[in-house]
C-alpha positions in Angstrom: -72.4 -1.7 48.7 -70.2 -4.0 46.5 -71.3 -1.9 43.5 -70.1 1.3 45.2 -66.8 -0.3 46.2 -66.3 -1.6 42.6 -67.0 1.8 41.1 -64.7 3.4 43.7 -61.8 1.1 42.8 -62.4 1.5 39.1 -62.1 5.3 39.3 -59.2 5.2 41.8 -57.3 3.1 39.2 -58.3 5.6 36.4 -57.2 8.5 38.5 -53.8 6.9 39.4 -53.3 5.9 35.7 -53.6 9.7 34.8 -51.4 10.7 37.8 -48.7 8.2 37.0 -48.5 9.1 33.3 -49.0 12.9 33.3 -45.8 13.7 35.2 -43.9 11.2 32.8 -45.3 13.4 30.0 -43.9 16.5 31.8 -40.4 14.8 31.8 -40.5 14.1 28.1 -41.9 17.6 27.5 -39.0 19.2 29.5 -36.6 17.4 27.3 -38.3 18.2 24.0 -36.7 20.8 21.8 -38.6 20.7 18.5 -41.9 22.7 18.1 -43.8 19.7 16.8 -43.0 17.6 19.9 -43.7 20.5 22.3 -47.1 21.1 20.9 -47.9 17.3 20.9 -47.0 17.1 24.6 -49.2 20.1 25.4 -52.1 18.4 23.7 -51.4 15.1 25.3 -51.1 16.6 28.8 -54.4 18.5 28.4 -56.3 15.6 27.2 -54.9 13.3 30.0 -55.5 15.8 32.7 -59.0 16.9 31.7 -60.2 13.7 30.0 -58.9 10.9 32.3 -57.3 12.0 35.5 -59.8 14.7 36.6 -62.9 12.7 35.9 -61.3 9.6 37.5 -60.4 11.7 40.6 -63.8 13.3 40.9 -65.6 10.0 40.5 -63.3 8.2 42.9 -63.9 10.8 45.5 -67.7 10.8 44.8 -67.9 7.0 45.3 -65.5 7.1 48.3 -67.6 9.7 50.1 -70.7 7.8 49.3 -69.1 4.7 50.8 -67.9 6.6 53.8 -71.3 8.3 54.5 -73.3 5.2 54.0 -71.2 2.4 55.3 -68.2 3.5 57.4 -69.3 6.2 59.7 -67.6 4.5 62.8 -64.4 3.3 61.0 -61.1 3.4 62.9 -58.1 5.6 62.5 -57.1 3.7 59.3 -59.8 5.6 57.5 -58.6 8.9 58.7 -55.1 8.2 57.6 -56.6 7.1 54.1 -58.6 10.4 54.0 -55.3 12.3 54.6 -53.6 10.4 51.8 -56.6 11.3 49.5 -56.2 14.9 50.5 -52.5 14.7 49.7 -53.4 13.1 46.3 -55.8 15.9 45.5 -53.1 18.5 46.2 -50.8 16.6 43.9 -53.5 16.5 41.3 -53.9 20.3 41.6 -50.1 20.8 41.4 -50.0 18.7 38.2 -52.7 21.0 36.8 -50.4 24.1 37.6 -47.5 22.4 36.0 -49.5 21.6 33.0 -50.4 25.3 32.6 -46.8 26.3 33.1 -45.9 24.0 30.2 -48.7 25.3 28.1 -47.6 28.9 28.6 -44.0 27.7 28.1 -43.1 28.9 31.7 -41.8 25.6 33.0 -38.8 26.2 35.4 -38.5 22.5 36.5 -35.7 20.2 35.3 -36.5 16.7 33.7 -34.7 15.2 36.9 -37.0 17.2 39.4 -40.0 16.0 37.4 -38.8 12.4 37.5 -38.8 12.6 41.3 -42.1 14.4 41.4 -43.5 11.4 39.4 -42.8 9.0 42.2 -45.1 10.6 44.8 -48.4 8.9 43.7 -46.6 5.6 44.1 -46.1 6.3 47.8 -49.7 7.2 48.2 -50.9 4.1 46.5 -48.8 1.9 48.8 -50.1 3.7 51.8 -53.7 3.6 50.8 -53.6 0.0 49.8 -52.0 -1.2 53.0 -54.3 0.9 55.2 -57.4 -0.5 53.5 -56.3 -4.1 53.5 -54.6 -4.3 57.0 -56.6 -1.6 58.8 -53.7 -1.3 61.3 -55.5 1.1 63.7 
C-alpha cells in the first residue's frame, strides 16, 4: 500500500508541476510578439502538456483509483470531495489542452491578465485536496 501511495503522490506532484507551468507559458505566449518566441512557446507548451502533465495526470489517476479500489472502499465523505476536486482538475487539464491548441493555431482570444487568473485555479485545488487528505474532516 505504501508503494501505491508513494507512486500516487509522485505523479500528483508531476501533474501539478505541469499544470502550474503550462498556463504560465500561456501568459508569456500571449505577450510574445516575435515569431521566434511564438514558435518556441508552441514547442514548449506541446512538450509540457504531452510529455509531463498528461502522463503525470494519467498515472496519478491510475494509482489513485488503484488505492481507492483496493484500500478505501468505505472511506468517508472527504474522499468524495477529493474525487470532485480530481474531476475539476481533469476538466482544467482538458481546458489547458484546448488553450494550447488555440495558441498552436494562433487563435488565442484570452488576454495575459485572464491567463494569469486562470493559472491560479490548480493552487486552490491543491490546497483543498491536501487539507481533505490530511484532516479527513467528514
